C-alpha positions as CSV (number, residue, x, y, z in Angstrom):
1,M,167.2,50.5,93.5
2,F,167.1,54.0,95.0
3,K,163.9,55.9,94.6
4,K,163.4,59.7,94.4
5,T,161.3,59.5,97.5
6,L,164.4,58.7,99.6
7,I,165.1,62.4,100.1
8,S,161.6,63.0,101.6
9,L,162.5,61.3,104.8
10,G,163.0,57.9,103.2
11,V,160.9,55.0,104.3
12,V,158.9,55.6,107.5
13,L,158.9,52.7,110.0
14,L,156.3,53.0,112.7
15,L,157.4,51.3,116.0
16,T,155.1,50.9,118.9
17,F,156.8,50.2,122.2
18,A,155.1,48.8,125.2
19,S,155.8,50.2,128.6
20,C,158.2,48.2,130.9
21,G,156.6,45.6,133.1
22,G,154.7,42.4,132.8
23,G,152.0,41.6,130.4
24,S,148.9,42.9,132.0
25,S,146.0,44.4,130.0
26,K,146.7,47.8,131.6
27,E,150.3,47.8,130.5
28,A,149.3,46.7,127.0
29,Q,147.3,49.9,126.7
30,E,150.3,52.1,127.6
31,L,151.9,51.9,124.1
32,L,154.3,54.6,123.0
33,Q,154.5,55.1,119.2
34,K,157.9,55.8,117.8
35,I,158.9,56.5,114.2
36,L,162.0,55.0,112.6
37,T,163.0,56.6,109.3
38,V,165.1,54.6,106.9
39,I,167.2,56.9,104.8
40,G,169.5,56.0,101.9
41,I,168.9,52.2,102.1
42,P,166.7,50.6,99.5
43,P,163.6,49.1,101.3
44,G,163.7,46.0,99.1
45,V,166.9,44.8,100.7
46,I,165.7,44.9,104.3
47,T,164.9,41.4,105.4
48,N,164.4,41.9,109.2
49,I,164.4,44.5,111.9
50,C,164.7,43.6,115.5
51,Q,166.2,44.6,118.8
52,T,169.3,43.0,120.2
53,S,172.1,43.8,122.6
54,N,175.6,45.1,122.4
55,S,176.9,41.6,123.0
56,S,175.0,40.1,120.0
57,D,174.7,40.7,116.3
58,M,171.8,38.3,116.0
59,C,168.0,38.7,116.0
60,E,167.7,35.9,118.6
61,G,165.7,33.7,116.2
62,L,163.1,36.4,115.6
63,K,162.1,36.5,111.9
64,L,159.9,39.0,110.2
65,N,156.8,37.5,108.7
66,K,155.6,39.1,105.6
67,L,152.0,38.4,106.6
68,G,152.2,40.6,109.6
69,N,153.2,38.5,112.6
70,S,156.6,37.5,114.1
71,E,157.6,34.1,115.3
72,S,158.0,35.4,118.8
73,K,154.9,35.8,120.9
74,T,156.6,36.9,124.1
75,W,157.9,40.4,124.5
76,Q,158.5,41.6,121.0
77,K,156.3,41.7,117.9
78,I,157.1,43.0,114.4
79,T,154.5,43.6,111.8
80,E,155.0,44.8,108.3
81,T,152.2,47.1,107.3
82,G,153.4,48.0,103.9
83,E,156.5,48.5,101.8
84,G,159.1,49.5,104.3
85,Q,156.7,50.2,107.1
86,Y,156.9,48.2,110.3
87,L,155.2,48.1,113.7
88,I,157.1,46.7,116.7
89,E,156.0,46.2,120.2
90,T,158.7,45.9,122.9
91,T,159.2,46.6,126.6
92,K,162.7,48.1,126.1
93,P,162.8,50.7,123.3
94,C,166.3,51.8,124.4
95,E,167.9,48.5,123.3
96,P,170.0,48.4,120.1
97,I,168.3,48.0,116.8
98,L,169.6,45.5,114.2
99,V,168.7,45.9,110.6
100,K,169.3,42.7,108.5
101,L,169.9,43.2,104.8
102,Q,170.4,41.0,101.8
103,D,171.9,42.3,98.5
104,D,173.2,40.3,95.5
105,D,176.2,42.7,95.3
106,V,177.5,41.3,98.6
107,E,179.5,38.2,97.6
108,Y,179.6,36.5,101.0
109,D,177.0,35.0,103.4
110,S,174.4,34.7,100.5
111,G,174.5,38.5,100.3
112,E,173.4,39.0,103.9
113,F,174.9,41.7,106.1
114,F,173.6,44.0,108.8
115,L,173.7,47.5,110.3
116,K,173.4,48.2,114.0
117,F,171.9,51.2,115.7
118,S,171.4,52.6,119.1
119,G,167.9,52.3,120.5
120,V,165.3,55.0,120.8
121,E,166.3,57.3,123.6
122,Y,163.8,58.1,126.4
123,G,161.6,61.0,125.4
124,K,162.5,60.8,121.7
125,T,159.7,60.3,119.1
126,S,161.8,59.2,116.2
127,K,165.0,57.4,115.2
128,E,166.9,57.5,111.9
129,L,168.3,54.4,110.3
130,S,171.0,55.3,107.7
131,I,174.6,54.4,107.0
132,L,175.6,57.8,108.4
133,E,173.6,57.2,111.6
134,A,175.3,53.7,111.9
135,M,178.6,55.5,111.9
136,V,177.4,58.0,114.5
137,D,175.9,55.3,116.8
138,A,179.2,53.4,116.5
139,T,180.9,56.6,117.7
140,Y,183.0,56.9,114.5
141,L,181.3,60.2,113.7
142,S,179.5,62.8,115.8
143,S,176.0,64.0,115.1
144,S,177.3,67.6,114.6
145,S,179.7,66.5,111.9
146,V,177.0,65.1,109.6
147,G,174.3,67.7,110.1
148,S,175.1,69.6,106.9
149,I,175.6,66.6,104.6
150,K,172.1,65.3,105.7
151,T,170.4,68.5,104.5
152,L,171.8,69.3,101.1
153,N,169.9,71.9,99.0
154,N,169.5,69.6,96.0
155,A,167.4,66.4,96.2
156,D,169.4,64.6,93.5
157,A,172.6,65.4,95.2
158,Q,171.3,64.1,98.5
159,N,170.1,60.8,96.9
160,S,173.3,60.4,94.9
161,F,175.4,60.9,98.1
162,Y,173.4,58.2,99.9
163,A,173.7,55.9,96.9
164,T,177.4,56.4,96.9
165,L,177.6,55.4,100.5
166,Y,175.5,52.3,100.1
167,R,177.4,51.1,97.0
168,D,180.8,51.7,98.5
169,L,179.7,50.1,101.8
170,K,179.0,46.8,99.9
171,T,182.2,47.0,98.0
172,N,184.3,47.5,101.1
173,I,182.6,44.6,102.9
174,N,183.6,42.4,100.0
175,I,187.2,43.7,100.0
176,L,187.6,43.0,103.7
177,R,185.9,39.6,103.6
178,T,188.6,38.5,101.1
179,T,191.3,39.3,103.7
180,G,189.7,36.6,106.0
181,L,187.9,38.9,108.4
182,T,184.5,37.8,109.7
183,Q,181.2,39.4,108.7
184,T,181.1,41.5,111.9
185,Q,184.8,42.5,111.7
186,S,184.3,43.5,108.0
187,I,181.2,45.6,108.8
188,R,182.9,47.3,111.7
189,G,186.1,47.9,109.8
190,T,184.1,49.3,106.8
191,L,182.1,51.7,108.9
192,K,185.2,53.0,110.7
193,E,187.3,53.4,107.6
194,M,184.6,55.1,105.7
195,A,183.9,57.4,108.6
196,D,187.6,58.4,108.8
197,E,187.6,59.1,105.1
198,L,184.5,61.2,105.3
199,L,186.1,63.3,108.1
200,S,189.3,63.7,106.1
201,Y,187.3,64.7,103.0
202,G,185.4,67.4,105.0
203,V,182.0,65.9,105.5
204,N,181.4,68.6,108.2
205,S,181.5,71.5,105.8
206,T,183.7,71.2,102.7
207,L,181.8,68.3,101.0
208,P,178.3,69.7,101.6
209,N,179.4,73.2,100.5
210,T,180.9,71.8,97.3
211,L,177.8,69.8,96.5
212,N,175.5,72.7,97.2
213,S,177.6,75.0,95.0
214,C,176.9,72.6,92.1
215,N,173.2,73.7,92.3
216,E,171.3,71.6,89.6
217,D,174.4,70.6,87.7
218,T,174.3,66.8,87.8
219,T,177.7,66.5,86.1
220,C,179.2,68.7,88.8
221,I,177.5,66.6,91.5
222,Q,178.6,63.3,90.0
223,K,182.3,64.4,89.6
224,E,182.4,65.4,93.3
225,L,180.9,62.2,94.4
226,D,183.2,60.2,92.2
227,R,186.1,61.9,93.9
228,L,184.6,61.1,97.3
229,S,184.1,57.5,96.3
230,S,187.8,57.1,95.3
231,K,188.6,58.0,98.9
232,L,185.8,55.9,100.5
233,L,186.9,52.7,98.7
234,I,189.4,50.7,100.7
235,D,192.6,50.1,98.8
236,S,195.1,47.2,99.3
237,S,197.3,49.0,101.9
238,E,194.2,50.2,103.8
239,S,192.8,46.7,103.8
240,V,195.9,45.4,105.5
241,Q,195.7,48.1,108.1
242,V,192.0,47.3,108.8
243,Y,192.8,43.6,109.0
244,N,195.5,44.2,111.5
245,T,193.2,46.4,113.6
246,Q,190.1,44.2,113.4
247,N,191.4,40.6,113.3
248,S,191.9,40.3,117.0
249,N,188.5,41.9,117.8
250,T,186.0,39.0,118.1
251,S,183.3,40.9,120.0
252,A,180.0,41.9,118.5
253,L,179.5,45.3,116.9
254,T,178.8,47.8,119.7
255,V,176.8,51.0,119.6
256,R,176.4,53.9,122.1
257,E,173.9,53.2,124.8
258,V,171.0,55.4,125.3
259,S,168.9,56.1,128.3
260,C,165.8,54.0,129.1
261,E,164.7,56.4,131.8
262,E,163.9,60.1,132.2
263,P,167.3,61.9,132.5
264,K,168.1,63.5,135.8
265,K,167.6,67.2,135.9
266,S,170.8,69.2,135.7
267,S,172.3,69.9,139.1
268,N,172.1,73.4,140.5
269,K,175.0,72.7,142.7
270,F,178.2,74.8,142.6
271,L,181.7,73.6,143.3
272,N,182.4,74.8,146.8
273,K,185.7,73.3,147.8
274,T,188.6,71.2,146.5
275,I,191.1,69.4,148.7
276,S,194.2,67.7,147.4
277,Y,196.3,65.0,149.1
278,N,199.8,63.6,148.4
279,N,201.0,60.0,148.3
280,D,201.3,60.0,152.1
281,N,197.7,61.1,152.5
282,I,198.8,64.5,153.7
283,K,196.8,67.6,152.6
284,T,198.8,69.6,150.1
285,D,196.4,72.4,149.1
286,E,192.8,73.5,149.3
287,G,190.6,75.7,147.1
288,Q,187.4,77.5,148.2
289,F,184.9,79.1,145.8
290,I,182.5,82.0,146.5
291,Y,179.6,82.9,144.3
292,E,177.3,85.9,143.8
293,N,174.3,85.8,141.5
294,N,175.2,82.4,140.3
295,R,178.6,83.6,139.1
296,L,182.0,82.9,140.6
297,K,183.1,85.9,142.6
298,E,186.3,84.7,144.4
299,S,188.5,81.7,144.6
300,L,190.8,81.2,147.5
301,W,193.8,78.9,147.2
302,K,195.7,77.8,150.3
303,S,198.9,75.7,150.1
304,F,200.1,73.5,153.0
305,E,203.6,73.1,151.5
306,D,206.3,75.6,152.5
307,E,207.5,76.5,149.1
308,Y,204.1,77.8,147.9
309,E,202.0,80.8,149.0
310,D,198.3,81.5,149.2
311,W,196.4,83.1,146.4
312,K,193.1,84.9,146.1
313,W,191.5,85.3,142.7
314,I,188.8,87.9,142.0
315,Y,186.3,87.7,139.2
316,E,184.6,90.8,137.7
317,Y,182.0,90.8,135.0
318,S,180.7,93.3,132.5
319,P,178.5,92.8,129.4
320,D,181.5,92.1,127.1
321,M,184.3,91.5,129.5
322,I,185.5,89.1,132.3
323,K,188.4,90.2,134.4
324,I,190.3,87.8,136.6
325,S,192.9,89.3,139.0
326,V,195.1,88.3,142.0
327,D,194.6,90.6,145.0
328,T,198.2,90.5,146.2
329,H,200.0,90.5,142.9
330,D,200.3,92.7,139.9
331,L,198.6,90.0,137.8
332,Y,195.3,89.8,135.9
333,W,193.6,88.5,132.8
334,E,190.9,90.1,130.7
335,E,188.7,88.2,128.3
336,R,186.8,90.3,125.8
337,F,183.8,89.1,123.9
338,E,182.1,90.2,120.6
339,N,178.6,88.9,119.8
340,G,178.9,86.3,122.5
341,L,182.2,84.9,121.1
342,L,185.6,85.3,122.7
343,A,187.5,87.9,120.7
344,E,190.8,88.5,122.6
345,V,192.5,87.8,125.9
346,T,194.9,90.3,127.6
347,S,197.1,89.2,130.5
348,H,199.3,91.4,132.6
349,G,202.2,90.4,134.8
350,E,205.5,91.8,135.9
351,G,204.8,95.1,134.1
352,I,204.2,93.5,130.7
353,N,200.9,93.2,128.8
354,W,200.4,90.2,126.6
355,N,197.5,90.2,124.1
356,Q,196.0,87.3,122.1
357,K,193.5,88.4,119.5
358,I,191.5,86.2,117.2
359,V,191.9,87.6,113.7
360,E,190.5,84.7,111.6
361,R,187.7,82.1,112.1
362,D,186.3,79.3,110.1
363,N,182.6,78.9,109.1
364,Q,181.9,77.4,112.5
365,N,183.4,80.4,114.3
366,R,186.4,78.5,115.5
367,A,189.7,80.4,115.8
368,T,192.0,79.6,112.9
369,K,194.5,82.5,113.4
370,I,195.5,84.4,116.6
371,E,198.0,87.2,116.8
372,E,200.0,87.4,120.0
373,R,201.5,90.8,121.0
374,S,203.4,92.3,124.0
375,D,204.0,95.9,125.0
376,D,207.1,95.6,127.1
377,E,209.5,98.5,126.6
378,N,206.5,100.5,125.4
379,K,206.3,98.5,122.1
380,N,203.1,96.9,120.7
381,T,205.1,94.2,119.0
382,L,203.8,91.1,117.2
383,R,205.6,88.3,118.9
384,S,203.8,85.1,117.6
385,L,201.3,84.0,115.1
386,L,199.2,81.0,116.2
387,T,197.4,79.0,113.5
388,Y,194.9,76.1,113.9
389,R,193.8,73.7,111.2
390,Y,190.7,71.5,111.5
391,D,189.6,68.3,109.8
392,G,185.8,68.1,110.2
393,E,185.1,68.5,113.9
394,Y,188.7,67.9,115.0
395,M,191.8,70.2,115.2
396,V,194.6,68.3,113.5
397,H,197.4,70.9,113.3
398,Y,198.7,73.7,115.5
399,E,201.5,76.2,114.8
400,D,203.1,78.8,117.0
401,I,205.4,80.8,114.7
402,D,207.7,83.4,116.1
403,Q,207.5,86.8,114.4
404,D,210.3,88.3,116.5
405,P,213.0,85.5,116.8
406,E,215.5,87.9,118.4
407,Y,213.1,88.4,121.4
408,Y,212.0,84.8,122.0
409,D,212.6,82.0,119.6
410,T,210.0,79.3,120.4
411,T,208.4,78.4,117.1
412,E,206.5,75.1,117.5
413,Y,204.5,72.7,115.3
414,Y,202.1,70.0,116.5
415,D,200.0,67.4,114.8
416,Y,196.9,65.9,116.5
417,T,195.8,62.4,115.5
418,Y,192.5,61.0,116.8
419,N,191.8,57.3,117.4
420,R,188.0,57.4,117.8
421,E,187.8,53.7,118.5
422,H,190.0,53.9,121.5
423,R,189.1,57.5,122.4
424,C,192.7,58.7,122.1
425,I,194.4,61.9,121.0
426,T,198.1,61.7,120.0
427,I,199.9,65.1,120.1
428,E,203.1,64.9,118.0
429,D,205.8,67.6,118.5
430,L,207.0,68.2,114.9
431,T,209.6,70.8,116.0
432,G,211.4,69.2,119.0
433,Q,213.3,71.6,121.3
434,V,216.6,70.2,120.1
435,S,218.6,72.8,122.0
436,L,216.8,71.8,125.2
437,G,217.0,68.1,124.5
438,W,213.3,67.3,124.8
439,T,210.1,67.1,122.9
440,L,206.4,67.2,123.9
441,D,204.9,64.1,122.2
442,E,201.9,63.1,124.2
443,E,198.9,60.7,124.0
444,V,195.7,61.3,126.0
445,C,193.1,58.5,126.2
446,I,189.6,58.7,127.8
447,N,187.8,55.5,128.8
448,W,184.2,56.4,129.6
449,I,183.4,52.9,130.8
450,S,186.1,52.6,133.5
451,K,186.1,56.4,133.9
452,T,189.8,56.8,133.5
453,I,192.1,59.2,131.7
454,T,195.5,58.0,130.6
455,N,198.2,60.6,129.7
456,K,201.4,59.2,128.2
457,R,204.3,61.6,127.4
458,D,207.2,60.9,125.1
459,N,207.4,57.2,125.8
460,S,205.4,54.4,127.4
461,S,207.3,54.6,130.7
462,D,206.1,58.1,131.4
463,T,202.4,57.5,131.9
464,E,199.9,59.2,134.2
465,T,196.4,57.7,134.9
466,Q,193.5,59.5,136.4
467,E,190.4,57.7,137.8
468,I,187.3,59.7,138.2
469,T,184.5,59.0,140.7
470,Y,181.1,60.7,140.2
471,N,178.3,61.6,142.7
472,N,174.6,61.0,142.3
473,D,174.3,64.3,140.4
474,G,176.8,63.1,137.8
475,L,179.4,65.5,139.1
476,P,183.0,64.4,139.8
477,N,183.6,64.1,143.5
478,R,187.1,62.6,143.4
479,I,190.0,62.2,141.0
480,D,192.8,59.8,141.8
481,T,196.1,60.3,139.9
482,Y,198.8,57.7,139.5
483,D,202.1,58.5,137.8
484,K,204.7,56.3,136.2
485,D,206.2,55.5,139.7
486,N,202.7,54.6,141.0
487,E,202.8,57.7,143.2
488,H,199.2,58.3,144.2
489,T,197.7,61.7,144.7
490,Y,194.0,62.6,144.8
491,T,191.6,65.5,144.9
492,I,188.2,65.7,146.6
493,F,185.5,68.0,145.3
494,E,182.7,69.3,147.5
495,Y,179.5,71.0,146.2
496,A,176.9,73.4,147.6
497,N,173.5,74.6,146.4
């Protein structure tokens, strides 16, 4: 059912959005025209397009009329102007978009299923509707991770990739429905599982690079997509895992919210002062920041606890170097840049220079190997080799391997696991400092709705939670921290123009 025209922006949907307000003739003239582009979805299977909410997966009774009118005469109107082309009038273009589909390959619900998308953001003139975009809007993938796979060099490879996604999406929905999951649970589980597999397969760079290297060789392209499909399809053990994850989630499919209003201009305010307090509401320390030509010049740190001393940090800038030093101590850092990228960091303290130099990068200019040296005792000795491995946009493994064990034996290995649904990063210490009797397992979770950060170390009893409060400029003005014993400390941030 796929057509060769899919690669050329797919099917264009024209949406006309009315300005917010009542229904006056003046407001009816203030129409904003938006373009929705369906990519990789056969136009013949689309039965309805409407706007809904994050609390619903329904079109609220609105049904597309093939003759050009919708059943609703109130605030929304959908008109089909041709094959795959639609006009829609609404007062809220930012609300989520629901695309209803029907395909005989889907064995449940008379072949009906749906995809949900974020609305059209304020100031945007277009919105893509594709399986990849559904994964992005559900926050299972980032926009940056799918940029290359959306712009393959070969049109046949592009169409075949989208065809693979659509075919495997339907198959996976069937597989998950057989486990007893509902339609929404199956769609949500399918999108997340396929997104995870795309990341593992290297959708960010490895997959598009491989398909591009096939050039016009259709056999090469198909072999690579067959390998991808074997990963995308949910097997029996994965279906059990998805069932266990989704079975208790009875909510509607949610997508990221987009702004209905003109975004606020970025603040020109600078952090001026921080003040921290302990559990007894007593000030513990204070930081002040001094700027010159919009750059940080000095930071002054004063402690109100007897065992700590005051510090003054000085910042110096040159075209390819930033130097940070402490005025009363033999201590400084130098950050050197090449072509705008950080190349190496040198630190000096107690008569010893430590140097970390990036010696290898990936195709996104991320550091993959760093050499760490020290020159104590007049030796420029390689002490450690730091390596980083990425899976798509995420770092998944880190190693700090000693090159001079007689000097300092601290070889460490860490795995990073990302739960994008719950916004958590789990850091697993694969080494374990057995001689010291401790490890550094850690889980960090960010909840953007409640504006909290939870940090759990080693076990559930050692948990730290931070609550963040923002000012009208979107800048944090207070962070409250609660440890496992419910000890409460907080820091206040003050800004100046």
